[in-house]
N, C-alpha and C positions, 0 to 999 in steps of 0.2 A: 489555500486554506484548507485545513482538514476539518471535517464535519464529524463530530463526535456524535455518532448514532443518528446519523440523518435519515436512516431507516432502521427500525426496531426489529431484531431477530425474533423469530426465525423468518421474517420476511425480507430476506435480503434480495429476492428477485423483483421487488417492488422499487419504485423510483420516487422521488420527491421533486417534481419540477417547480412546484411553487416555492419552496425554500430555496432551491438553487436561482431562480430567478430573482428573488429578493437579494440574494448575495451578489448576483450579476449587476443589479441595479444600485447596489452600494459601491460599486466601482472595482469589485474583484475580477481577476483574469481567469482564475481556474478555481476547482475545488477538487479535493480527494475525497471520494465517498465509500461508503460501506456497501454500497448497493451493488449488484451483480459482480462480485468479486470472482477473480478467476483469470482467464485469459485477457490480456490488456484491450481495453476498448474504451472509446469516448461514450459514456452513458448519456450525456446529454450536451447539446452545443445550441448556442444562440449567439450569431456573430461570431466574435473572436473568443468569446467566454466558452471555457469547455469544462465538463466535469469527468474526471478520470477515475477508472476504478483501481483498485488494489489487488494484490495477489495473495494476501493472506487468507488462510483458511480456517483458523481457529477462531472460536467463539465460546466465550464462558460467561455463565451467568454472574459470576462474581467480578467479571470486568468485561462488561457487555458491549464489546466492539470486535470488529474483525481485527486480527493481529497475527503478527509473526512471532512464534515462540522461539524457533531455533534456526540457525544459519542453514541448516539442512532443508528446511521448508523452502528457502529461497532458492537453493541449488536445484531442488526438483521442480519449481517452477521456471527455473532459467532452463533445465534441459527441455521441458516440455516447448517452451517458446523456441528455442533453438532447433528442435526437431520439427517444429511446424513449419519453419522455412519462411515464417513472416516476421516483419520487423515489430517491435514492440517495447514494452518498458516492464520493469519490476518495481512495484510500489509497495513496501511492507511497512506496516506500522508497528513499532515496539511499544510494549506496556511498560513505560519507565519505571513506575514503582515495583514492578516486579524484578526488574534488573538492578535498581540502585536504590531502594528503600532499606535503610540500615536495619530498621526493625524486623524485615523479613530476613535480610541476610545474616542476622546475628543468630538466627535459629540454625546456622550450618547449612544453607543453601537448600531450603525445602522444595525447590522447583527443578530439581533434577540436573544439576550442574550446568546450568544456562549461564553463560558468560557473555557480557556485552561486547567483549573484545572479538568474540569469534564472528560477529557481524562486520566489524570493521576489517578484520583479517579476510573474510570472504569477499567483500567488495575491494578492497585494496589489491587483492590478488587476482582480479578480473573474473572470479567466479570459478565455477568447475571447468567451464568452456573458454575462460580467457577472452571472454567477449563482453563482460560486465563492464561498465564505465560508470562512475559515480556522477550524478547529475543533481542539481537543484530541483525541486518540484516545478518551479517556473520554467526551467529549460525542459523538462518532460512534458510540460502541457504544450510548449511551442512545437516540440517534436510530434506530439500527438496530433496538433493541428496540421502540420506538414503532411503526416501519414494520411489523414483524413482527406486531404485535398487531392490525393493520388487517384 
C-alpha cells in the first residue's frame, strides 16, 4: 500500500505510527511512506509489518507528495546506494497525471520533456550500474525485512 500524504510536507521527517498501526491491523503487510525519504530504511516495524521509505526527493504544492520526476533522479539515488556499499532498494512514486493526462500533454509537454518510457528503459537496462532489478513492492518489503534481521 502507498499512503498518499501520510505525513504532510514540509514535515517529512515526522512519522505517523498510529496510521500505520491501523493499516497493519487491517491486514496489510507493508506500506510505502512519504516520511523520511532518501536512503532506504524501514521507518516502522511491528512484527512482520513494515513501512518502507522511498527515494523521491521532489515535493510540489500542486502535487503534494514525494515523487520522482525524471529517471535521472533514480540514477542519482542508485549511484549513492551503490557507493554506500550497503544493500537497499529504490522506490520511486510517479505522478501519473503528469505523465499521462492528455489535457497536460496536449499543451506540448509543459513538464520538460518527461517521458514515462524513460523509467521503463532505466529499470529494464539495470540502471546505470546494471545492478537494478525490478521487483514488486511486496518483494521489496520482504527484502527489507531480511535486511533488518541481519
